[in-house]
C-alpha positions, 0 to 999 in steps of 0.5 A: 532118668532111666536107672539100670540094675544088675539083678542077682538071685542065688538059686538055692537047692538047685542041682545041675552040673553045668556052668552057664545057661541062658533062659532068654537073651537077657536072663542067665543062669550062672555058676558063681565061684565068687559072689558079686560085691554085696558089701553092706547088705549082709547086715539086713539078714541073719548070718545063716540065711546070708551064708546059705544064699551066698554059698549057692552054686548057681545064680540067676543074673539079668539086667532090669530097667527101673519101672519096666516090666517084667519086674525082677520078682516076675522074672524069678517066679517065671523061671521057677515056674518053668522049672516046676513045669518040667518036674518037681524040684526044690529050687528056691530063691530066698534073697534078691539083690539089685545093684545099680549101674551107671547113674544108679551105681551107688544104689544097692538093695536086697529083698527077701522073697517070702513067697516060695515054691512048696513041694510035696514030700517024696515027690522031688526029683532033685537033679536037673540035666541040660535037656530039662533046662532047655525045655524049661527055657522054651516054657519061659519064653512063652510065659514071659510073653503071656505075662507081659500081655496081661491077658487071660493066660496071665491070670492063669499064670498068677493062680498057678504060681499062687498054688505053688506057693501055698503050704496048705493043700486046700489053698493049693488045690483051689488055686490050681483048679482055678488056673485050669478053669481060667485056661479052659473056660469060655461060658458060665452056663450049666455043665461046667465040669463036663465042659472044662473036662472036655476042653482039657481032654482035647487040648492034651490028647489026640486019640479018643481013648486017651481023651476019655482017660484025661476027661475022667481024671479032670472030672474026678479032680475038679470034684475035689475042688467042689468039695472044698469050695462048698464046705464038704472038705471033710469028705476027702480022707486025710490020707488022700489030700496030698495024693489028690493035690499031686494028681492035680499038679501033674494035670496042670503040668500037662495042661500048661505044657500043651498050651506052651508048646502049641503053635496055636493054643496060647494065642487062641486062648487069649481071645474073648469067650466067643473066640475061645468057644469057637476054638474049643469046638474046632479042636473037639470036633468029632469027640464025644466025652463019656 
């Protein structure tokens, strides 16, 4: 039997002056003057946690058919990732409510989302406007398709989100670097850093000078990943840890934006190694990295 649920997820620390917005035909952002009927569920959490969630001005609202992908948690994380790709904000979803409809109308559950997006102090831009929301929605549409395909780029999504969740700068940096490698790799031979850097530069930039700068930035940041994975983390000065992570986060935003807004990148990067190599050689044609 098919069971349908209305999903309600209060979006905490979300600052947008509007009322309603659609991320996709089935996923809405709604300004809730009155929260839905959640009687009985308040006993599962502390009073301050409950009040903070229910006092949120905006909620994510969508329907879910039981056992059908994407799951409610996936939808929520893809929305948060879409917002993160636009710019760093503090928006969180701490509680998720599932209210049964039709044959499941007596089922009402609440879940905590323990993995929440972290942020670097001093980097937050708290307010979001209509144009930025529309941009996030364009990212969401492609991310949802990639997540449902369960291909190579879904692996990169999972790693990117894991990097966003991590409160340890080392883990966050490693996850983001692995996500970049998942997007950019097509071979396992020597010269990995140079190969990845060239692929990155040619995905995100079109002119030689800008590609050279992008290549240098990638090479420098990927070396930080190597220092951590090969036991040389002590070489990274403590004062440089969060600035280095911020640079890598911005690099990942730029990389994902290039992939998600291209007519070809997303589909071509879902191919096997030989297909990806042919595509990268095509977009790298005529470019020689420094």
